[in-house]
C-alpha positions as CSV (number, residue, x, y, z in Angstrom):
1,M,16.1,29.3,-6.7
2,L,18.9,26.8,-6.4
3,K,18.2,26.2,-2.4
4,F,14.4,24.9,-3.9
5,I,15.7,23.0,-6.4
6,V,18.2,21.1,-4.3
7,A,15.4,21.0,-1.5
8,F,13.2,19.7,-4.0
9,S,15.2,17.2,-5.4
10,L,16.4,15.8,-1.7
11,C,12.6,15.4,-1.1
12,S,11.4,13.6,-3.7
13,F,14.7,10.9,-3.7
14,L,13.7,11.0,0.3
15,M,9.8,10.5,0.5
16,T,10.3,7.5,-2.7
17,A,13.2,5.9,-0.1
18,A,10.8,6.2,2.8
19,N,8.4,3.7,1.2
20,A,10.8,1.2,1.4
21,E,13.0,-0.3,3.8
22,L,16.9,1.7,3.5
23,P,20.3,-0.2,2.6
24,E,23.4,0.1,4.3
25,T,24.5,2.1,1.2
26,I,23.0,3.9,-1.7
27,D,25.3,4.0,-5.0
28,I,24.3,7.4,-6.7
29,L,26.0,7.4,-10.5
30,Y,27.3,11.0,-10.5
31,V,28.7,12.4,-14.4
32,K,29.6,16.3,-14.6
33,A,28.6,16.3,-18.3
34,P,25.6,17.3,-19.2
35,F,25.8,20.1,-16.6
36,N,23.5,18.8,-13.6
37,L,23.7,21.4,-11.2
38,Q,21.5,19.5,-8.8
39,N,24.0,16.9,-8.2
40,I,26.9,19.1,-8.2
41,V,25.3,21.0,-5.7
42,M,23.9,17.5,-3.5
43,R,27.6,15.8,-4.1
44,K,29.9,19.2,-3.1
45,H,27.5,20.1,0.4
46,N,26.9,16.2,1.4
47,L,23.2,16.8,1.3
48,L,22.0,13.0,0.7
49,E,24.9,11.8,3.8
50,K,24.2,14.7,6.2
51,E,20.1,13.2,5.8
52,L,20.7,9.7,5.3
53,S,23.1,9.2,8.1
54,K,20.2,9.4,10.8
55,D,19.3,6.1,9.6
56,N,22.8,4.7,8.8
57,V,22.9,4.7,5.3
58,K,25.8,5.8,3.6
59,I,26.1,7.2,-0.1
60,N,28.6,6.1,-2.4
61,W,29.1,8.5,-5.7
62,I,30.1,6.7,-8.7
63,L,31.8,8.8,-11.2
64,L,30.9,7.9,-14.7
65,T,32.5,9.9,-17.6
66,Q,29.8,9.4,-20.3
67,G,26.2,10.2,-19.5
68,G,24.8,6.9,-21.3
69,K,26.9,4.4,-19.1
70,Q,23.7,5.5,-16.5
71,G,21.6,2.5,-18.4
72,Q,24.2,0.3,-18.3
73,A,24.7,-0.1,-14.1
74,L,21.2,0.3,-13.6
75,A,20.6,-2.6,-15.7
76,S,23.3,-4.5,-14.2
77,N,22.6,-3.3,-10.7
78,S,26.0,-1.9,-10.0
79,A,23.6,1.4,-8.9
80,Q,20.6,2.2,-7.1
81,V,20.0,6.1,-8.5
82,A,20.6,7.6,-11.4
83,S,20.2,11.6,-12.0
84,V,19.3,11.8,-15.6
85,M,18.3,15.4,-16.1
86,N,17.2,16.6,-12.6
87,F,15.9,13.1,-11.3
88,S,13.1,12.8,-14.1
């Protein structure tokens, strides 16, 4: 089940990215709490890094201590991706 969740999350992200020109770097906001399993697994196993390295795209994980700061970071264009409750 865990592999399915990770694969689904990765595919959803990549399908969205496939419709646009890929940047050199993608900044992703990472908050450990509340517990966000797919982010923890993707980051620990470098799943996005491995997949996007084929297109010379680097992943930059931005660690945040408060989930509410994600909206501020997105609004200021400090990051391109926020994983808020299963990438919804």
